[in-house]
N, C-alpha and C positions, 0 to 999 in steps of 0.2 A: 927634079927633086921631088921626092914623094911627099904628099901633104901629111902632116901629123894629125892623127885623129885623137881628140881628147875624149876621155870617157865621160859619160853623162854624170850628173850630180848623184852622189851616193845617197841612198835612202837612209833616214835616221834609224839607228839601231833600236831594238826593243828596250824598254826601261830596264829590264833585268840585265841585259847585255850592256846597256849604256852605263849602269852603275858598276858594272864589272862583277856582279854577283850572280851565281847560278848560271854560268854560261852553259848554253846548250839545254837548259831546263825550261820547258814550256810553261807559261803563266797559268795559275789555277783559275778555273772559271768561277765567276761569282754567282752563287745560288740566290734565288729570290725567296725570302722567307715570308710566308703568308701570316698575317696577324691572327692571333687566337681569338675566336668568337666567344664572347661572354654575354649570355642572354640577360637582359635587364627587365625587372618587374615594372608594372605600371607605376606611374608617379603616385606618391602618397596623397597628395592633394586631390587628385581626381578620384581615387578610391573613397576617400572620406566624403566627398561631395555626393558620390553615387549612393552610399549607404544612407546618408541623411535625407536624400531625396526620396528613396524608397520608403523610409520610415514615415516621412511626412505624408506621402501619398496614402499609405495604409491607415494612418491615424485619421486623415481627412475622410476617407471612405467609411471608416467605422463610426466616426462622429456623424456623418451624414445619415447612415443607416439608423443610428439611435434617435436622431432628430425626427426622421420620417416615421419610425415606430411610435414615438411619443405623440406626434401629430395625429396619426391614425387612431391611437388609443383615445386621445382627447375627443376626436371627432365622433368615434363610436359611443363614448360615454355621453357626449352631448345629445346625440340622436336618441339614445336610450332614455335619457332623462326627459326629453321633450315628448317622447311617445308614451311613457309609462308614469312619469312623475312619482318615483318611488319614495315612500315614507316609512319610518320605523314603526313597528307595532307599539302599542301602549298597554300598560298594565296598571291596575289599581286594586287596592284591597277595599272591597265594598263593605265587609263586616268582619269583626274579629271577636272571639269569645274565649276567655280563659276558663275552661270548664272544670279543671281540677288543679289544685295547687297545695303542695305540702313540702315544707322546708323544716328539716330537723333543727333542733336548738343546740347542736353540738358547736362548741366554740372553736374546735380545731379542724374538724372535717364535716361540715354540714352536708346533708344529702338532700337532693331536690328531686321531686316527682311532680310533673305538671303535664297538662294537655291544653294545647291552643288550637282552636278551629278557625280557619281562615276561609273566606269566600273571595276569590280573585276573579276580576273581570278583565278579559283580554280583548282588545279591539284591533282589527286590521283595517287601517284607513285607506288602503290601496284598492283601486278598482279593477286592476288587471293582474296583480301579483298575489300568489298563494304562498304562505309560509308553512313549512312543515318542521315540527319540533321533535327533538328527542325527549327522553324523560326529564322532568324537572326535579332538581335536588334542592329542597327547601331546608333552611336552617334559621333559627331565631336566637337572639341574644339581647341582653339588656343594652340600652343605648349608652349608659354612662360608662360602665366598666367591662362590657362585653362578656357578661356571665352567660354561658351557654344554657339555652332553654330547651334544646331538643332539635330534631330534624325529621324530615319526611321526604317521600318520593311520590311524585304524581306522574302518571303515564303521559307520554307525548301525544300530539294530535296534529292533524292538518288544519290550518287556519285559512279558510277560504277568503277570497277577496270581498272586502266590505262586510265581513261577518263579525259578530260579537259573541265570544265564548265565555261562559261562566263555569268555573270549576272550583272545587273545595280541596283544601289540604289540611290534614290533621298533624300538627307538630307535637311530638311528645318526647319526654325524657323520663326514664324509669330509674330511680335510685342512682342519680349521677352526683358524684362528689364535686363540689364547687369550692371556689376560693372563699374563705370566710370573710375576708375584708370586703371584697366586692359584693358578696351576697348580703352582708349586713347593711350596706348602704343602698343597694339597688332594689332588692326584693323585699316587699312588704306584704305581710299577711292581711293587712287591711289598708285600703287606699290604692289608688291607681299608680302605675309606674310605666315608663316608656320602654318599648322594645323595638328592635330593628329586625326586619325579615329580608333574607337574601335568597334568591333563586338562580341557579346556574343550569344552563341547558345549551344545546347546539341546535342551530336553525339554518335551514336552507331556503332558497327562493325558487319558485317554479313559475316560469313564464311560458305559457302555452305548453309545448312538449319538452322544453329545455329546463333542466334543473342545474342549479349552481352548487358548488361545493359548500358544505356546512361550515359555519363559523361559530365560535363561542360567543354566547350572549349572557350577560349578567344583569339581573333585575334586582334593584335594591329599594326597599320601602322603609323609610325612617319615620320616627316620631309617632308610632302607633301606641295609643294608651290602652292598657288592659287593667282590669280590676279583678282581684281574686273573688271567688264565689263566697257568699256569706255562709258561715257554718250554721247548722241547725241548732236551735236553742236546746239546752238540757231540759229534760222532763221535770216538771215540778212535782214535789211530794204533796199529797193530800192528807190532811189530818182529820181524824174523826172528832166527834163531840167530846169524847173523854180524853183527847190528846193522843189516841192511838194512831199510829201511822198506817195509812191505807195504801193500797196499790197506787203506783204513780199514774198520773194521767197519761193517756195515749199521746204519743208524739205526733206532731203535725206532719203533714205530707212533706217528705224530704225533697220531693221533686220541685216544690214551690220555694222552700227555704234555701235550697242550695243552688238555685238558678244563678248563673253568672251574668254579670252586666254585659250587654252586647253593645259594641260601638258600631253605629250605623253610618257614621260619617266616612265618606270615601277618602282614602289616602292614596294619592298619586305616587307612582314609583318611577324611578329613573331607569332607563334602558341603556346599557353600554355594550357596544360590539367590541369584542377582543380579538385582535388579529395576531396569529402566531407565525413568526418568521424564524425558523431555526430554533435556537434556544431562547429567543426573546419573544415576549408577549406584550402587545401594545393595546 
């Protein structure tokens, strides 16, 4: 009797066939989808720290450069001071004379004509510094109410080290209308009154062959007493024996009678250096 051969175990059917759907249709292959790449910027915190660090470094370097320049300038100034001992020039009015003075008696618009002669002494106390001045612009006014008394210009000069220079200035006003209130209280035809004299110029310093830039200098002299000249006396009439009028006596020498009083007391002046930066003057 022939042996019965049992078939081997049947393989499991595919899922589609096992569910009974799509018999005979092969399964769809599953595709792999690659994720989309989206670039991302640097983190905000790191960028902010980088900017702050760069700004701090720049500020520190700039501050260091400024400090170094200030230290070098201070050192150079100290060395210059120790070597040359710079001092300001000094000015004084050694004599003053009001040679002519005429003020009209108008109550509304008085007219002034006067002449003031000044003798100015300039000293350079430095031993190694030379000053060179531009032209001096002089002006005078009364000390109380600043009534203008005229102006003048004196040529500039080179002021050598340790030198004393004496020069004259003639300040004059010709038929200038002045304020009646100020003129009435300040200006007197007899008796002394105080005046102030200002002189403006530009000066530079020469050290060896090196010249500095010129700066504005203002010289002011206060409390200078001036006295108007004495007018000559009127000639007297001479009468004869019978009462007849004779020719007037000859006038005295006007050079002696009109000589103005000279003030020989020295009046020291203040010297102010004016530095101009942009639109500002200090």
